[in-house]
BAFI-3210 file (N, C-alpha, C; in Angstrom, 3 decimals, decimal comma, padded with zeros to 6 digits):
// residues 101
n [1|2|3|4|5|6|7|8|9|10|11|12|13|14|15|16|17|18|19|20|21|22|23|24|25|26|27|28|29|30|31|32|33|34|35|36|37|38|39|40|41|42|43|44|45|46|47|48|49|50|51|52|53|54|55|56|57|58|59|60|61|62|63|64|65|66|67|68|69|70|71|72|73|74|75|76|77|78|79|80|81|82|83|84|85|86|87|88|89|90|91|92|93|94|95|96|97|98|99|100|101]
n.u [145,115|143,663|143,789|141,429|139,460|139,438|138,573|136,021|134,810|134,857|133,126|130,748|130,401|129,971|127,555|125,898|125,838|124,940|122,682|120,291|119,794|119,043|116,747|115,162|114,426|112,753|110,623|109,317|107,825|104,569|101,329|099,972|100,000|098,830|098,725|101,737|102,006|102,653|100,616|099,926|097,862|096,144|096,111|094,121|095,138|095,101|095,840|096,880|095,736|093,521|092,145|091,505|089,803|087,653|086,881|086,015|083,761|082,137|082,351|084,204|085,513|087,837|089,856|091,840|093,799|095,693|097,404|095,400|096,258|097,685|096,083|094,517|092,847|089,418|089,389|088,418|089,128|089,911|090,797|093,153|092,585|089,824|088,892|089,589|088,094|085,421|082,341|082,226|080,125|080,447|079,762|078,210|078,026|080,134|083,711|085,881|088,726|091,605|094,363|097,787|099,747]
n.v [-137,777|-139,161|-137,932|-138,385|-138,683|-136,129|-134,647|-135,755|-134,976|-132,202|-131,942|-132,865|-130,850|-128,610|-129,381|-129,467|-126,776|-125,380|-126,822|-126,347|-123,679|-123,831|-125,376|-123,575|-121,727|-123,336|-123,666|-121,270|-121,388|-121,928|-123,134|-125,098|-127,892|-128,210|-130,523|-129,999|-127,423|-124,874|-123,424|-120,387|-119,305|-116,340|-115,875|-114,970|-113,512|-113,463|-111,974|-113,564|-112,292|-110,984|-113,267|-114,542|-112,644|-112,614|-115,306|-115,410|-113,830|-115,483|-115,497|-116,864|-119,934|-122,315|-124,554|-127,376|-129,180|-131,046|-133,311|-134,385|-134,015|-131,703|-129,522|-126,281|-125,115|-125,432|-125,592|-127,307|-130,549|-131,825|-134,230|-134,106|-135,915|-136,318|-133,771|-133,598|-135,729|-135,327|-133,697|-130,835|-128,589|-125,352|-122,927|-119,767|-117,467|-117,061|-116,781|-119,154|-120,541|-122,137|-123,699|-124,578|-126,203]
n.w [330,785|327,896|324,525|323,043|325,024|326,162|323,930|323,628|326,064|325,680|323,480|324,678|326,599|324,943|323,712|325,969|326,668|324,354|323,530|325,263|324,516|321,827|322,109|323,562|321,602|320,056|321,802|321,649|319,389|318,088|317,164|314,472|312,188|308,853|306,586|305,063|305,789|308,099|310,421|312,016|314,185|315,357|318,733|321,316|324,394|327,973|331,129|334,220|336,401|335,230|334,318|336,761|337,897|336,027|336,275|338,953|338,686|337,300|334,568|333,104|332,004|332,851|331,117|331,186|329,111|329,722|331,992|334,738|337,394|337,272|337,104|337,628|340,577|340,377|337,650|334,643|333,618|330,570|328,326|325,584|323,530|323,888|323,313|320,606|319,502|320,066|319,534|320,768|322,373|323,127|325,666|324,920|326,396|328,083|328,591|327,316|328,382|327,447|328,876|329,521|331,873]
ca.u [143,938|143,959|143,276|140,050|138,580|139,336|137,713|134,666|134,325|134,636|131,897|129,635|130,244|129,357|126,159|125,181|125,684|124,184|121,417|119,145|119,522|118,297|115,435|114,394|113,833|111,654|109,503|108,614|106,947|103,272|100,544|099,698|100,281|097,819|099,630|103,097|101,965|102,583|099,633|100,091|096,657|096,186|095,525|093,940|095,742|094,729|096,746|096,353|094,879|092,277|091,466|090,953|088,683|086,546|086,460|085,248|082,484|081,402|082,419|085,323|085,683|089,212|089,960|093,211|093,815|096,829|097,167|094,475|096,938|098,343|095,099|094,263|091,633|088,243|089,487|087,868|090,158|089,418|091,986|093,282|091,861|088,388|088,637|089,689|087,131|084,078|081,743|081,958|079,401|080,930|078,801|078,478|077,937|081,339|084,991|086,451|090,180|092,409|095,709|098,664|100,620]
ca.v [-138,171|-139,291|-136,868|-138,717|-138,406|-134,672|-134,218|-136,183|-134,089|-130,896|-132,058|-132,942|-129,519|-127,761|-129,803|-129,063|-125,324|-124,921|-127,558|-125,632|-122,457|-124,233|-125,820|-122,401|-121,181|-124,208|-123,462|-120,057|-121,683|-122,491|-123,334|-126,482|-128,200|-128,737|-131,063|-129,572|-125,981|-124,513|-122,361|-119,643|-118,500|-115,316|-116,423|-113,934|-113,862|-112,628|-112,155|-114,388|-111,408|-110,839|-114,563|-114,752|-111,706|-113,125|-116,582|-115,082|-113,257|-116,511|-115,176|-117,576|-121,354|-122,752|-125,946|-127,867|-130,411|-131,876|-134,247|-133,858|-133,603|-130,415|-128,474|-125,259|-125,313|-124,933|-125,840|-128,554|-131,324|-132,551|-134,692|-133,662|-136,885|-136,053|-132,526|-133,903|-136,738|-135,022|-132,459|-130,094|-127,337|-124,459|-121,864|-118,497|-116,325|-117,000|-116,991|-120,471|-120,389|-123,355|-123,391|-125,716|-125,884]
ca.w [330,020|326,469|323,654|322,658|326,162|326,252|322,826|323,948|327,123|325,069|322,683|325,637|327,178|323,913|323,571|327,182|326,678|323,188|323,434|325,832|323,762|320,638|322,593|323,958|320,386|319,656|322,706|321,268|318,270|318,402|315,961|314,103|310,789|307,948|305,572|305,391|306,031|309,510|310,622|313,265|314,406|316,393|319,949|322,345|325,679|329,109|332,266|335,309|337,199|334,474|334,326|338,109|338,052|335,214|336,862|340,162|338,249|336,567|333,145|332,503|332,301|332,594|330,690|331,104|328,312|330,130|333,094|335,742|338,621|337,054|336,820|338,626|341,352|339,675|336,204|334,129|332,930|329,397|327,604|324,195|322,701|323,995|322,586|319,174|319,058|320,530|319,041|322,000|322,260|324,170|325,970|324,233|327,306|328,919|327,915|327,572|328,291|327,516|329,344|329,803|333,010]
c.u [144,301|143,283|141,814|139,070|138,381|138,433|136,254|134,051|134,025|133,355|130,677|129,354|129,562|127,881|125,339|124,935|124,770|122,809|120,224|118,808|118,714|116,885|114,569|113,735|112,646|110,429|108,699|107,656|105,629|102,527|100,324|099,985|099,022|098,612|101,047|103,170|101,789|101,676|099,874|098,851|096,907|095,458|095,369|094,536|095,215|095,703|096,085|095,406|093,515|091,463|090,809|089,721|087,456|086,003|085,588|083,876|081,625|081,405|083,522|085,313|087,114|089,204|091,430|093,202|094,944|096,432|096,334|095,185|097,642|097,344|094,967|092,965|090,457|088,262|088,876|088,983|089,510|090,643|091,972|092,524|090,364|088,018|088,629|088,532|085,691|083,603|081,316|081,216|079,824|079,913|079,211|078,527|079,132|082,583|085,484|087,948|090,850|093,805|096,480|099,583|101,990]
c.v [-138,252|-138,173|-137,126|-138,415|-136,906|-134,133|-134,565|-135,301|-132,698|-130,895|-132,098|-131,577|-128,576|-128,107|-129,343|-127,559|-124,856|-125,585|-126,823|-124,349|-122,757|-124,629|-124,633|-121,761|-122,020|-123,977|-122,219|-120,288|-122,253|-122,667|-124,804|-126,654|-128,677|-129,204|-130,695|-128,073|-125,701|-123,291|-121,712|-118,779|-117,414|-115,879|-115,295|-114,412|-112,921|-112,929|-113,046|-113,565|-111,249|-112,130|-114,823|-113,886|-112,212|-114,441|-116,330|-114,504|-114,273|-116,293|-115,934|-119,028|-121,706|-124,220|-126,293|-129,162|-131,367|-132,778|-133,604|-133,359|-132,252|-129,276|-127,481|-125,579|-124,672|-125,166|-127,191|-129,264|-132,112|-132,946|-134,193|-134,604|-136,626|-134,774|-132,796|-134,770|-136,460|-133,729|-131,667|-128,807|-126,466|-123,360|-120,549|-117,307|-116,204|-117,167|-118,377|-120,353|-121,740|-122,947|-124,682|-125,313|-126,472]
c.w [328,549|325,683|323,273|323,786|326,316|325,149|323,110|325,030|326,582|324,241|323,598|326,256|326,192|323,750|324,769|327,226|325,551|323,104|324,010|325,089|322,512|321,041|322,983|322,742|319,932|320,530|322,350|320,108|318,772|317,095|315,703|312,619|310,079|306,738|305,952|305,666|307,528|309,652|311,983|313,495|315,454|317,605|320,959|323,666|326,755|330,244|333,314|336,182|336,536|334,499|335,673|338,328|337,283|335,771|338,091|339,830|337,499|335,066|332,413|332,959|331,927|332,221|330,531|330,309|328,701|331,298|334,200|336,997|338,483|336,862|337,968|339,352|340,615|338,176|335,862|333,378|331,803|328,589|326,158|323,267|322,723|323,240|321,084|318,686|319,458|319,890|320,269|321,687|323,432|324,421|325,305|325,184|328,252|328,042|328,296|327,326|328,452|327,967|329,548|330,939|332,804]
res [x|x|x|x|x|x|x|x|x|x|x|x|x|x|x|x|x|x|x|x|x|x|x|x|x|x|x|x|x|x|x|x|x|x|x|x|x|x|x|x|x|x|x|x|x|x|x|x|x|x|x|x|x|x|x|x|x|x|x|x|x|x|x|x|x|x|x|x|x|x|x|x|x|x|x|x|x|x|x|x|x|x|x|x|x|x|x|x|x|x|x|x|x|x|x|x|x|x|x|x|x]
***
């Protein structure tokens, strides 16, 4: 094999090994941008067990803003565009949980 092919294969191997590690760090970030400022709001979290218990008691509404075919049974599917462009009035007597699958 020529030296250039070996170098190219070595570079590809390094990218394949290091690339996912860099991407994993990006996945840990959340929040949103206002102008050029990154905002990290405190987001309350509940376990799947807790969510199921509250859902069964009628105290929790699950909303999936992603593709409808990926929603949990009983969840409401509302697209991100509809959430952004609609003045949604959410009920006050239940927990509204947004999740992404």
